[in-house]
C-alpha positions in Angstrom: -115.7 -48.5 -60.7 -113.3 -46.6 -62.9 -110.7 -45.8 -60.6 -110.7 -49.8 -59.3 -110.6 -50.8 -62.7 -107.7 -48.5 -63.6 -105.7 -49.6 -60.6 -106.5 -53.4 -61.4 -104.8 -52.9 -65.1 -102.2 -50.9 -63.9 -101.4 -53.5 -61.1 -101.1 -55.8 -63.7 -98.6 -54.0 -66.0 -96.2 -53.5 -62.8 -96.7 -57.5 -62.6 -95.6 -57.8 -66.4 -99.2 -59.3 -67.1 -99.7 -57.7 -70.4 -103.2 -59.6 -71.3 -104.8 -57.9 -74.0 -108.3 -57.7 -72.7 -107.1 -56.5 -69.1 -105.5 -53.7 -70.5 -108.3 -52.6 -73.1 -110.0 -51.9 -69.8 -107.9 -49.0 -68.7 -109.9 -45.9 -69.5 -107.5 -42.9 -68.2 -108.6 -40.5 -65.1 -110.4 -37.8 -67.0 -113.3 -37.0 -64.8 -112.5 -39.1 -61.8 -109.2 -37.1 -60.8 -110.0 -36.0 -57.5 -109.7 -40.2 -56.2 -106.1 -39.7 -56.9 -105.9 -37.1 -54.7 -108.1 -39.1 -52.2 -105.4 -40.8 -49.9 -106.9 -44.4 -50.0 -106.2 -44.6 -53.7 -102.9 -42.6 -53.9 -101.8 -44.7 -51.2 -102.3 -47.8 -53.1 -101.1 -46.1 -56.6 -98.0 -45.1 -55.0 -97.6 -48.9 -53.5 -97.4 -49.9 -57.7 -96.0 -46.8 -59.5 -93.6 -44.3 -58.1 -94.7 -40.8 -57.1 -93.3 -39.4 -60.7 -95.3 -41.4 -63.0 -98.3 -40.9 -60.3 -97.8 -36.7 -61.1 -97.8 -37.3 -65.1 -101.3 -39.2 -64.6 -102.4 -36.3 -62.4 -101.7 -34.1 -65.2 -103.9 -35.6 -67.5 -106.7 -36.0 -65.5 -108.5 -32.9 -67.3 -108.2 -33.8 -70.4 -108.1 -37.9 -70.6 -111.4 -38.4 -71.9 -110.9 -41.7 -74.2 -113.0 -41.8 -77.6 -116.2 -43.8 -77.7 -115.8 -46.8 -80.6 -119.0 -44.7 -82.2 -117.1 -41.8 -83.0 -113.6 -43.8 -84.3 -115.8 -46.1 -86.3 -117.7 -43.1 -87.8 -114.6 -41.4 -88.4 -113.1 -44.5 -90.4 -115.8 -45.3 -92.5 -116.0 -41.3 -93.5 -112.2 -41.7 -94.8 -112.9 -44.6 -96.4 -115.7 -42.9 -98.2 -113.3 -39.8 -98.6 -111.0 -42.6 -100.6 -108.4 -42.7 -98.0 -106.7 -46.1 -98.4 -103.7 -45.3 -96.3 -100.1 -43.4 -95.6 -98.4 -42.1 -93.0 -100.8 -41.5 -89.9 -100.1 -39.3 -86.9 -102.0 -39.8 -83.5 -100.7 -36.7 -81.4 -102.7 -37.6 -78.0 -103.3 -41.6 -79.0 -104.9 -42.2 -75.1 -105.6 -45.9 -75.4 -105.5 -46.6 -78.5 -108.6 -46.6 -79.2 -108.1 -44.8 -83.0 -105.2 -47.8 -83.4 -107.9 -50.6 -82.5 -110.6 -49.7 -84.6 -108.3 -48.7 -87.9 -109.7 -50.8 -90.7 -107.6 -53.8 -91.7 -106.5 -53.0 -94.9 -105.9 -49.3 -94.0 -103.3 -50.4 -91.4 -101.9 -52.7 -93.6 -101.3 -50.0 -95.7 -100.0 -47.1 -93.2 -97.3 -46.1 -91.1 -98.3 -44.9 -87.6 -97.0 -42.8 -85.0 -98.6 -42.6 -81.9 -97.7 -40.4 -79.2 -98.8 -40.3 -75.7 -97.8 -38.3 -73.0 -99.3 -40.4 -69.9 -97.3 -43.4 -68.9 -99.8 -46.2 -68.1 -101.8 -45.2 -71.4 -98.2 -45.3 -73.5 -97.5 -48.7 -72.0 -100.5 -50.2 -72.9 -100.6 -48.9 -76.8 -97.0 -50.3 -76.9 -98.2 -53.7 -75.4 -101.1 -54.1 -77.3 -99.9 -52.4 -80.8 -95.9 -53.3 -81.5 -96.1 -52.8 -85.0 -97.1 -49.0 -84.6 -94.4 -46.8 -83.0 -94.6 -44.8 -80.5 -93.3 -42.2 -78.2 -94.3 -41.2 -74.6 -93.9 -37.3 -75.0 -96.1 -34.6 -75.1 -97.0 -33.4 -78.4 -94.8 -30.1 -78.2 -91.9 -31.8 -77.3 -92.0 -33.9 -80.6 -89.8 -32.7 -83.2 -92.0 -33.4 -86.9 -91.0 -32.3 -90.3 -93.9 -30.0 -91.7 -95.9 -31.6 -95.1 -94.8 -35.4 -93.8 -98.2 -36.7 -93.3 -100.9 -38.1 -95.0 -103.6 -38.2 -92.6 -103.4 -36.5 -88.5 -106.3 -38.1 -86.4 -107.4 -38.0 -83.2 -109.4 -36.7 -80.2 -106.8 -33.9 -78.9 -106.8 -32.8 -74.9 -109.5 -29.5 -74.3 -108.2 -26.7 -72.6 -107.4 -22.9 -71.5 -103.7 -23.3 -71.1 -101.4 -22.4 -73.6 -98.5 -25.0 -75.2 -94.9 -23.8 -75.2 -93.4 -24.8 -78.6 -90.0 -23.8 -79.1 -90.1 -25.4 -82.7 -93.5 -23.3 -83.3 -93.4 -20.5 -81.7 -96.0 -18.9 -83.7 -98.3 -21.4 -82.4 -97.4 -21.2 -78.9 -100.1 -18.3 -77.8 -103.2 -20.7 -78.5 -104.9 -22.8 -76.1 -104.2 -26.4 -76.1 -106.9 -27.7 -78.7 -105.9 -24.8 -80.8 -102.5 -26.1 -81.0 -102.9 -29.2 -81.9 -105.2 -28.6 -84.7 -103.3 -26.0 -86.1 -99.5 -27.7 -85.7 -101.9 -30.7 -87.1 -102.6 -28.9 -90.1 -99.1 -27.8 -90.5 -97.7 -31.3 -90.3 -100.1 -32.7 -93.3 -99.1 -33.1 -96.9 -100.6 -31.6 -99.8 -104.1 -33.0 -99.8 -103.6 -35.0 -96.4 -106.7 -35.0 -93.8 -106.5 -34.0 -90.1 -110.0 -35.4 -88.5 -110.1 -34.3 -84.7 -113.1 -34.7 -82.1 -112.3 -31.3 -80.7 -113.6 -28.8 -78.6 -116.3 -26.5 -79.9 -114.5 -23.3 -79.0 -112.1 -24.5 -82.1 -115.3 -23.4 -84.2 -117.2 -21.0 -82.5 -113.7 -18.8 -81.1 -114.6 -15.3 -82.0 -110.9 -14.3 -80.7 -108.2 -16.3 -80.1 -108.6 -19.2 -82.6 -106.7 -20.9 -85.4 -109.3 -20.9 -88.1 -107.2 -18.0 -89.8 -103.7 -20.1 -89.3 -104.8 -23.3 -90.7 -106.2 -21.0 -94.0 -102.6 -19.4 -94.3 -101.1 -22.9 -93.7 -103.1 -24.1 -96.7 -106.2 -25.8 -94.9 -109.7 -25.8 -95.7 -113.1 -27.2 -94.0 -114.3 -30.5 -95.3 -117.2 -30.6 -93.1 -118.1 -30.8 -89.6 -120.6 -32.1 -87.0 -121.6 -31.2 -83.8 -122.2 -33.6 -81.0 -124.3 -34.0 -78.3 -122.5 -33.1 -75.1 -123.1 -36.3 -73.7 -121.0 -38.4 -75.8 -118.0 -38.8 -73.2 -118.4 -40.6 -70.1 -117.9 -38.8 -67.0 -117.9 -35.1 -68.8 -120.2 -32.8 -70.4 -118.6 -31.0 -72.6 -119.9 -29.8 -76.6 -117.5 -31.0 -79.3 -117.1 -31.2 -83.1 -115.9 -33.7 -85.6 -114.0 -31.7 -88.0 -112.7 -32.9 -91.2 -109.9 -30.3 -92.5 -107.6 -30.9 -95.9 -104.5 -29.5 -97.0 -106.1 -28.0 -99.9 -108.1 -25.0 -100.9 -112.1 -25.4 -101.0 -114.6 -22.8 -100.8 -116.1 -23.8 -97.2 -116.8 -20.8 -95.4 -115.6 -21.0 -91.8 -113.4 -18.8 -90.8 -116.0 -16.3 -89.4 -119.1 -16.9 -87.0 -122.3 -15.4 -87.0 -124.9 -14.8 -84.1 -127.6 -17.4 -83.5 -131.0 -16.6 -81.0 -132.1 -19.3 -78.8 -135.4 -17.8 -76.9 -134.4 -14.3 -75.6 -130.3 -15.0 -75.7 -127.7 -14.8 -78.4 -124.3 -16.7 -79.2 -122.2 -16.9 -81.4 -121.8 -20.2 -84.0 -119.4 -20.8 -86.3 -121.0 -19.5 -89.9 -120.3 -23.4 -91.1 -123.3 -24.3 -88.6 -125.2 -21.6 -90.2 -125.2 -22.7 -93.6 -125.5 -26.3 -92.8 -127.5 -26.5 -89.5 -128.0 -30.4 -90.6 -124.9 -30.9 -89.0 -125.8 -30.3 -85.8 -126.5 -33.7 -84.4 -128.3 -32.4 -81.3 -130.6 -29.8 -80.1 -128.6 -26.1 -79.5 -129.6 -24.6 -76.2 -127.7 -21.8 -74.0 -127.5 -22.6 -70.4 -125.8 -21.3 -67.3 -122.0 -22.1 -67.6 -119.2 -21.0 -65.5 -120.8 -17.7 -63.8 -122.3 -16.8 -67.2 -124.2 -18.5 -69.9 -122.9 -20.8 -72.9 -124.2 -22.1 -76.1 -124.4 -26.3 -75.8 -125.5 -29.1 -77.9 -128.0 -31.5 -76.3 -129.1 -34.8 -76.9 -132.1 -35.2 -79.4 -132.5 -38.2 -81.2 -130.4 -41.4 -82.2 -127.1 -40.5 -82.4 -126.1 -43.5 -84.2 -128.5 -43.1 -86.9 -127.7 -39.7 -87.3 -123.9 -40.4 -88.3 -125.0 -43.0 -90.4 -126.8 -40.6 -92.5 -124.2 -38.5 -92.8 -121.6 -40.7 -94.6 -124.2 -40.3 -97.5 -123.3 -36.8 -97.9 -119.5 -37.1 -98.1 -118.1 -36.8 -101.2 -116.6 -40.1 -102.8 -113.2 -40.2 -103.8 -112.5 -37.0 -102.8 -109.0 -37.6 -101.7 -108.1 -40.0 -104.6 -109.2 -36.9 -106.9 -107.4 -34.4 -105.3 -104.2 -36.6 -105.0 -104.7 -37.2 -108.8 -105.9 -33.5 -109.6 -102.4 -32.5 -108.0 -100.3 -35.7 -109.3 -100.8 -35.5 -112.9 -100.5 -32.0 -113.7 -97.3 -31.8 -111.5 -95.7 -34.7 -113.2 -96.2 -33.6 -116.4 -95.1 -29.8 -116.3 -92.0 -31.3 -113.9 -90.8 -33.0 -116.9 -92.6 -31.1 -119.9 -88.5 -30.6 -121.3 -87.8 -34.4 -121.1 -91.3 -34.9 -122.8 -90.7 -32.4 -125.7 -87.0 -33.7 -126.1 -88.2 -37.3 -126.6 -91.1 -36.0 -128.8 -88.3 -33.9 -130.9 -86.0 -37.4 -131.1 -89.1 -39.5 -132.4 -89.7 -36.8 -135.4 -85.9 -36.5 -136.2 -86.4 -39.5 -137.7 -89.5 -39.0 -139.9 -89.3 -35.8 -141.4 -86.8 -33.1 -139.1 -90.0 -31.3 -138.1 -89.3 -30.1 -134.5 -91.9 -29.7 -131.9 -91.7 -26.5 -130.0 -94.5 -26.0 -126.8 -95.4 -23.9 -123.6 -96.3 -26.6 -121.1 -100.0 -27.6 -121.2 -103.3 -26.8 -119.4 -104.7 -29.6 -117.8 -107.9 -30.2 -116.3 -108.9 -33.4 -114.3 -112.6 -34.4 -113.8 -113.9 -37.7 -111.6 -116.3 -39.3 -114.2 -119.2 -41.6 -113.3 -121.0 -43.1 -116.8 -123.4 -45.5 -117.4 -123.7 -47.0 -121.2 -127.4 -47.9 -120.9 -130.3 -46.6 -119.3 -130.1 -49.5 -116.6 -130.1 -47.9 -113.2 -128.9 -50.9 -111.9 -126.1 -51.4 -114.2 -122.6 -51.0 -113.2 -120.6 -47.7 -113.6 -117.8 -47.0 -115.0 -115.7 -45.1 -113.4 -112.3 -42.8 -114.1 -110.7 -39.8 -114.5 -110.8 -37.6 -117.6 -107.6 -36.0 -118.2 -108.2 -33.0 -120.4 -104.3 -31.9 -121.7 -104.7 -28.5 -124.1 -101.4 -27.8 -125.6 -101.5 -24.0 -126.2 -98.9 -24.7 -129.5 -100.3 -24.8 -133.0 -99.4 -28.4 -134.2 -100.6 -28.6 -137.7 -99.2 -31.8 -138.8 -100.6 -35.2 -137.6 -97.2 -36.7 -136.9 -96.4 -33.9 -134.4 -99.4 -34.4 -132.3 -99.2 -38.4 -132.7 -95.3 -38.0 -131.2 -96.3 -35.9 -128.5 -99.2 -37.9 -127.5 -97.5 -41.1 -127.8 -94.7 -39.6 -125.2 -97.1 -38.5 -122.6 -99.1 -41.8 -122.8 -96.1 -43.6 -122.2 -95.1 -40.9 -119.4 -98.3 -41.3 -117.6 -98.5 -45.2 -117.8 -94.7 -45.2 -116.3 -95.2 -42.4 -113.6 -98.9 -42.8 -112.3 -100.0 -45.6 -110.1 -102.4 -48.1 -112.1 -104.8 -47.9 -109.4 -106.0 -45.2 -111.0 -108.2 -45.3 -113.7 -107.6 -42.6 -116.8 -108.6 -41.7 -119.8 -106.7 -38.8 -121.8 -107.9 -36.3 -124.1 -105.6 -34.2 -126.0 -106.7 -30.5 -127.1 -104.7 -28.3 -129.5 -105.1 -24.0 -129.3 -103.4 -22.1 -131.5 -100.7 -19.6 -129.4 -100.3 -16.1 -130.6 
């Protein structure tokens, strides 16, 4: 059924028929690659497209398992809850474009998107359906991209044991393909950016030959992870995780694995799941697998309801809070000499007292508060900016001058979508 449907789409493209309703039926050849080797299908396909394109499709038959809509929608809802509103977005293995199709309208309108897809038919479909998106018909490892340049890296990267050759990132070339995608993805994130992947469970559970330590060195931390049942993909049984990684320092423990015993057998699982068993969205089991035994997650209950409940557990507006906590101190510290100079200039016309001060210590907290006891009342939400100036400023006009300058500075440089209140503190320096 899938093969015939895919052939129908490929034939339509060859005939320059780019009907969206038809193109969206393309599901790739993951899990049905054997049929491409059958004479009947190969001959039929070769009558439509050349052999070199068939070869490129064959390269993806072990990896082209396109993402279920349920998971895509969960990821975007989670990102919205975290406070992501848009930015530079990379999808390094775009498939048939599910992450573009289901991206919230406001997020898409507020973003620049780069979609990379090596499979020629899938790339043609993405390019046709989403002309506003920049696309590249290349392998991720063959695309040169500047580190620290994306606000979001999202997708469902290929899984497998083969190694990647990347001349621009040779330190990552010794890792299996899914480890490579994750580690390079984090490398490409801006400060406070976020990576969300649906990825093979070995990314979290490998005892060795993993990239969790590489990601930590790149400044990445695990924000959260959810283990999925093995049957979420068509024509495949594979245990996967949805992982949220932010390029910021968080205390989450996820570097190591710990033993878990089921029945009379013991396997290793990431310590994050030992500490957060509620994020295992199925039932763990140890079963025979490739002449050995392996840990899998099997269906146990309604996945839709389980995913929905997890949305309530994510920290609200985390990304915006991280951005504010990074943006405002960085702005003030970089421009501190200018702020002091303007304060001095203001004071010079009054009494010639000149302010000298070391850069302040800045603490920022996100506050939600009600001004009455009614739980239904709308809460005021704002960022509380505490600026502690480590200099003895006894005269009120000294303090008034520097506060006026800082307030004006924040008004000019901080995006007004951030509601904030500024509080000043003065500490004697010795």
